[in-house]
C-alpha positions in Angstrom: 0.0 0.1 0.0 1.4 3.4 -1.1 1.5 6.1 1.5 -0.6 9.2 1.1 0.9 12.3 -0.2 1.2 15.0 2.3 -1.2 17.8 1.0 1.2 20.8 2.4 4.6 19.4 0.7 2.5 18.4 -2.8 1.4 22.2 -2.8 5.0 23.0 -2.2 6.3 20.9 -4.6 3.6 22.4 -7.5 4.3 25.9 -6.8 8.4 25.0 -7.0 7.1 23.6 -10.6 5.4 26.4 -11.3 8.2 29.3 -10.5 10.6 27.1 -12.8 8.4 26.8 -15.5 9.8 29.0 -18.3 7.4 32.1 -19.2 5.3 32.0 -22.5 7.9 33.5 -25.0 6.1 36.5 -27.1 7.4 35.9 -30.7 6.9 39.7 -31.5 7.7 42.2 -29.3 6.8 46.1 -29.8 10.2 47.6 -28.4 9.4 51.4 -29.7 7.0 53.2 -31.5 6.6 56.9 -32.3 3.9 59.3 -34.1 5.6 60.4 -37.5 3.7 62.3 -39.5 -0.3 63.1 -40.5 -1.0 63.7 -44.0 -4.2 64.4 -46.2 -1.9 64.4 -49.3 0.6 62.2 -51.1 3.5 65.0 -50.3 2.8 64.6 -46.7 3.4 61.0 -46.6 6.7 59.5 -44.3 9.8 59.7 -46.8 11.0 56.2 -45.2 9.2 53.5 -47.1 8.1 50.7 -44.7 5.4 48.3 -44.7 2.1 49.7 -43.6 -0.7 48.0 -41.3 -3.9 49.9 -41.4 -6.2 50.4 -38.7 -10.2 51.8 -39.6 -13.6 51.7 -38.1 -16.6 53.5 -36.9 -15.7 56.6 -35.1 -16.9 55.3 -31.9 -15.5 51.6 -32.3 -12.4 52.0 -29.8 -9.5 52.3 -32.4 -7.1 54.6 -30.5 -7.6 52.3 -27.4 -6.7 49.0 -29.4 -3.7 50.7 -31.0 -2.3 51.6 -27.4 -3.3 48.1 -26.3 -1.2 46.3 -29.1 1.8 48.6 -29.0 1.5 48.6 -25.1 2.6 52.4 -25.4 0.3 54.6 -23.5 -0.9 57.3 -25.2 0.5 56.6 -28.7 -3.0 57.0 -30.1 -4.9 59.7 -28.5 -8.1 58.5 -27.1 -10.8 61.0 -27.0 -14.1 60.9 -25.4 -15.5 62.7 -28.6 -16.0 60.5 -31.6 -14.5 62.0 -34.8 -11.3 63.4 -33.3 -8.7 61.5 -36.0 -9.1 63.7 -39.2 -6.1 62.9 -40.8 -4.0 59.7 -41.9 -1.8 59.4 -38.6 1.8 57.4 -39.1 3.0 55.7 -36.2 6.7 54.1 -36.7 7.1 51.0 -34.6 9.9 49.0 -34.2 8.8 44.8 -33.8 11.5 42.5 -32.0 10.9 39.1 -33.6 11.9 35.9 -31.4 11.6 32.2 -32.1 8.5 30.8 -30.3 10.6 27.9 -28.6 13.8 29.0 -27.5 13.3 32.7 -26.9 16.2 33.7 -29.3 15.5 37.0 -31.2 15.4 36.5 -34.7 15.9 40.3 -36.3 14.0 43.4 -35.7 11.7 45.1 -38.2 10.3 48.4 -38.5 6.9 49.2 -39.8 4.2 51.9 -39.9 0.8 51.6 -38.0 -1.4 53.8 -39.9 -4.4 55.0 -38.4 -7.3 56.3 -40.4 -10.1 58.8 -39.7 -13.2 57.3 -38.3 -16.3 56.5 -40.6 -19.7 57.0 -40.0 -19.8 59.9 -37.4 -23.3 61.4 -38.0 -22.2 65.0 -36.7 -19.3 65.1 -39.4 -20.7 67.6 -42.1 -21.3 66.0 -45.5 -18.3 68.4 -47.3 -15.8 67.3 -44.5 -17.0 63.6 -45.2 -16.4 64.0 -49.1 -13.1 65.5 -48.2 -12.1 62.3 -46.1 -13.1 59.9 -48.5 -11.0 61.6 -51.2 -7.6 61.4 -49.5 -8.6 58.4 -47.7 -9.5 56.3 -51.0 -6.4 57.8 -52.7 -4.3 56.4 -49.8 -5.9 52.8 -49.8 -5.6 52.8 -53.6 -2.2 54.2 -54.3 -0.1 53.4 -51.3 2.8 50.7 -52.6 3.5 49.6 -49.0 0.2 48.8 -47.6 0.2 45.4 -46.4 -3.4 44.9 -44.7 -6.4 46.7 -43.3 -7.4 45.9 -39.9 -11.3 46.8 -40.1 -12.5 47.3 -36.6 -16.3 46.4 -35.7 -17.9 46.6 -32.5 -18.6 42.8 -31.6 -22.0 44.1 -29.3 -24.1 45.1 -32.2 -24.7 44.0 -36.0 -22.5 46.0 -38.4 -24.0 49.2 -39.5 -24.7 50.0 -43.1 -21.3 51.9 -42.8 -19.6 48.9 -41.8 -20.8 46.5 -44.3 -20.0 49.5 -47.3 -16.3 49.9 -46.0 -15.9 46.1 -46.1 -17.3 45.7 -49.5 -15.4 48.4 -51.0 -12.2 47.1 -49.8 -12.7 43.9 -51.3 -14.3 45.1 -54.7 -10.8 47.1 -54.7 -8.5 43.9 -53.7 -7.2 45.6 -50.4 -6.2 42.9 -48.1 -8.9 43.2 -44.9 -8.9 41.4 -41.7 -11.9 42.1 -39.5 -11.0 43.0 -35.9 -14.0 42.6 -33.2 -13.5 45.1 -30.6 -14.9 45.4 -27.3 -15.0 41.8 -26.6 -14.7 42.0 -22.9 -18.1 43.4 -22.9 -20.1 40.3 -23.6 -20.1 36.5 -22.3 -18.2 33.7 -24.5 -21.6 32.4 -25.9 -22.9 35.9 -27.0 -19.5 36.5 -28.7 -19.9 33.5 -31.0 -23.4 34.5 -31.5 -22.6 37.8 -32.7 -19.2 37.0 -34.6 -21.8 34.9 -37.0 -24.1 37.9 -37.1 -21.1 40.0 -38.2 -20.4 37.1 -40.8 -24.1 37.2 -42.1 -24.3 40.9 -42.2 -21.0 41.1 -44.3 -21.9 38.1 -46.5 -18.8 35.9 -46.2 -19.4 32.8 -44.2 -15.8 31.7 -44.0 -14.3 35.2 -43.3 -11.8 35.1 -40.3 -12.8 37.5 -37.4 -10.4 38.0 -34.6 -12.3 39.2 -31.3 -10.2 41.8 -29.2 -10.3 43.5 -26.0 -8.4 46.5 -25.4 -8.9 46.0 -21.5 -7.8 42.5 -21.2 -5.3 42.7 -24.1 -7.2 39.4 -25.5 -6.3 39.0 -28.8 -2.9 41.1 -28.8 -1.2 38.1 -29.5 -3.1 36.8 -32.3 -2.9 40.1 -34.3 0.7 40.6 -33.7 1.0 36.7 -35.1 -0.7 38.1 -38.2 1.8 41.1 -38.4 4.6 38.8 -37.7 3.8 36.9 -40.9 3.3 39.7 -42.8 6.7 41.3 -41.7 8.7 38.1 -42.5 
């Protein structure tokens, strides 16, 4: 008959093993980030050519909070209580340290631009201003040779609005690679999350599209989005 294990000793052994277990390796680490430029014309784009990861969404979708969560640089993108404050194409230069997932060894560093576009669908934005925004946003999305893909942000709590669907269809029709990021995922339960993701797919008319849930509060989805960015940069 085997002796029973002492609960206290067992707990201590488990704690010691947990302390010795190496922490999970982050394959992508944003080591630095800074604001570079704001633009409404081509001649205002940054001179240095780097890969560009673009973020766009409705004015109250939580874009600035997501950018700050993704980069872990507080205040990089200005968070405002008033929607529609971003009125230019804003370029942020980031440096990503790429590491081997198993060994943690550094594999290199890559610079890229995170590009923050003005939010769409804000009712208080005048018609003329919306036309101006559309012109310089369309020009950027259609002509930038360094654009890698667009993260279109949609609030996971609600069905996509007409402006969300129109933006998605425009990107698809113009062959601009797009990743749907469902923001504010911490605001609903897991069952509701799957139901609402299915509703987003139906509204966009694409059954098989990948949708990445993201919570800026909990940083949930951050590693998944960084993995997509890593695949683009490598």
